[in-house]
Each structure stands twice: as C-alpha cells, then as structure tokens.
C-alpha positions, 0 to 999 in steps of 0.5 A: 420485516424489520427496517434493519432487515429491509436495509440489509436486503437492499444493501445485499442486492445493491452489492450483488448487482455491482458484482454482476456488472463487474463479472460482465465487464471483466469478461469483456476486459479479458478480451481487450488487446493491449492497445485498447487498455493502454488507450484507456489508461492514457485517457484516465491520466489525461482526465485526472490532470484535466480534473485536478481542481475538482479533485483537490476541491472534493478532497478538501471536503474529506480533509475538513471532515477528517480534521473535525473528527480528530484524525492525526496530522499524519493520517490527514497527510495520507488523506490529502491530495495537492495539485502536485500529488494529483499530477503524480497520480496521473503520472503513475497511471501513465507509467502503468500504461507503459508496462508490458502487458501481462495478459497472454504472456507465455510462461512455458510450454512442453510436450508430453510423451504422448505428443500432447502439447501444453502451454502455461499462459497468463490470464486475468483473474476476473474480478478483484475486490480491493478494500483500503483506507485513507489514501485516495491515490490508491483508487487510481493506482488500483484501478489502473493496475487491474485494468492493465492486467485485464481484471475488473475491480470493485473498490472500497475506500475508507469513509474518510476519503469518500468524496475524493474516491467517488470523483476519481472512480467517476473519472475512471469509469467515464474514461473507460467508456470513452476509450471503448471499454466497459465503464463497469470495469471499475466500480465503487462499493457504497462507503456508508455502510461497513456491512457492504464489505461483508457482502462483498466477501461472500460474492462467490461466483462474482468476485475471485479475490479480495485484496485488503490493505489497512489496519490489522483489525480491518484485515482480520474482520475481512478474513473472518467474514469472507468466503472469497479468497483474501490477500491481506496487507497489514501494518507496515513496521518498517526498519532502516539499519545503519551498518558499520560500513555506512557513509555518515552523511548519506545515512543521516539524510536517509534516516531523517527522510525515512521518518520525517517526509511522510510519517503516515504512509505504510512504508515510513520507517518506524524502527531505526537500527544502528550498529554500535560502531556508528552510534557515538557519532551518528546518534547525536547528529540524528537526534538533533535532526529529529528534535528539529523535526518534532520527532519523539524518540524511544530507545534502548538503554544505549540510545537513552545514554547518548540522547537524553530526550529519548524515552524508554522503548518498550517491547510493544514499541518494536511491534508498533506502526506509529503513523506519526512522528514517533521513532523507536531506535535500537543499537545492535552489535552485529548485522546478524542481530539487526536481521534477527530483530527485523525477522522477529518484529518486522511485518515484511513490508519495507526493510532497508540497509545503509552500507557501503559494503557490498557483502553486507548488503547482499547478506542482508537480503538473504535474511538467513543465518545459513549464509556466510556472514561478513565480519561483525 
C-alpha cells in the first residue's frame, strides 16, 4: 500500500473515531439539564479569563506565522486576540449561559379526533460539525452555543489559527469534564490536513449537520464533497444605506465605523448607498474621514464627480467582500433603488438603513416592491 493511501486510511480512522466519541457525548449531553449545562458554561468562561495570558501567547504564534505568510492587515486583525478580546469572548460565553434553555421547549400540542395527543418539542440535533476560518473567537462561541442547545460539536478552524484554537478547545474540554459533562462534547478536527474536512462530511451516522463559515470556495468544496447535510454561510457583502431622512452627524459616525473599526470581519460594510438628496453635504464629510483612515473609495459617476480621490467602481466591486479598507459607494435616487441594489448584490448577511423616518425604516425591512413605499 502506498504511503499516501496509508496516510489517508489513518486520517479516516482518526476522524471517524472523533465522530464516534462525539456521538456518545452528544447522547449524554442531550440528557443534561439546564443547570448542568450552565455550570459548564460558567466554568468555561472563568477558565478562559484565567488562561488569558496563555491564550494571547498562543495566538501570538498564529499572528507571527500569519505575518510571515503574507496575510493582509484586515485578516491579521480577524486572527488577533488581545486581552480585551479574550475578556469579550468569556463574556459572550456567560451571556449564552443566561439564555433560556431551548432543549425540551414545548412548541405546540394538539389532540387528534381519535383522542391521540401530539406534542412538538425541541430536541438537540445530535452532533454538529463546524468549519470556519481565521477568527479563533468562533471556537468559544460555537462550542458554547452547541453546549447550550445540547449538541456535541466537532470544530475545524483554519490552519492560520491552529495554536489559538487548540488551546481554546483544550480549555473547553477540561471545563466540561470538571463540570461533570463529557469532555468529548467539544472536539477539534486535525487542522494539518484539509482532507479531514472531506472525511467529516461523509460521517453519516455520526454527524447530523455541518455548518460551514468562510470563503465561497471553501463552502462550495464542502458541499460538493459532503453526504451529511451542509448549512453554508458564505461571503458578507454588507450594505449601509443613508436615507433622505438621515441625521447627518449620526450617519457620518455610523458609516465610518461600519468600514473602519474592523474591516476584516464578515459584517463590515463593503458598499455604502447614499440618497441623492444627501450626497452634496454627506460625501465631502465622509470622504475626508475615509481618507484620514486610509480607506480606498470606489464609486459611480456621481461619487467621483464629488470626490476626486475615488476610483471608478466596476460591476465586480458591487459583489466583492474586500476584507480590507476598500469601500464601494453608490448614489441612489430612491429607497426602492437602494433595496433593489441590495437584493441584486447583497449576500443576505447584514444590511442597514440610517434614517429618522419610521416609515422608511419599516419599508426597508420588507425588501419587497409589494409594500406601500414612502415618497422618494
């Protein structure tokens, strides 16, 4: 047998064993009561805080490797864990602990004409595989959410965050065991070989659902090779629309923050839409802020007529998630035009309207021309 075939068989056995352990842990976790799960979540949060220095140190190895491999500044920001971000991660786990327990919730019940009583009750899925890239805080978030809902989880983070993710999974697993729950309820898929994702996707009988978060290419690959159901979350082409009735100062602050604060995250703004009524005063103010922050602006003809530094936006720009300090800007004549642009080019991730008009805000949420539109 060739070495590559031996390696493939070993990898298949390793991932399958992870699936077996997850299935057993998931059955035990499904029977755990809310108090037990919440104790484990609080233990995880406390352990993350106690291990903050170790987490930051492990993360620094990943960041240094990312710098050497040429990751962009925005992607390095997605990857980086600071003491403040570690604290926020722990607080997020605590917040999940305070949520209502969904397991066992009675959705509805009814009685059939023959007297048979039927109840619809929420139950855990079983075992969830989660595949994601770059952001190590997803490890804690995903593990905590699955624990809260009574599901075991197999995590597969990107290789660029291997040290951070491995340490976080170790912390979570030890906290689970200390709280009396199965440590195998949260496991980490070997990150060194991308073929492990393909094996995971074929673990029918052990894995009930795969959630894929990341690039379109990665999600397409997961879907193409999986026999397990896949829920994919792809690119975040997110929009902010500044309405005719927006407050100027608020709009400027929001539009700058939406692009500049963390341009590498999936809910960062990639396209800014501005009502033509607002463009004369709004664009010069925004352009000054963006230039000071190092944002490259790409716009339509009206944008470039007012902002000399803006480059011409192509059709591809409207569909691009930059993960960087690059922004596409378009002037629209009506709220309907803004919605049509978002429906055509958006990815359904995060869309926002800035307005002081309740009717415009309510109409924007419908995203349909069947609604009674406000005046343009």
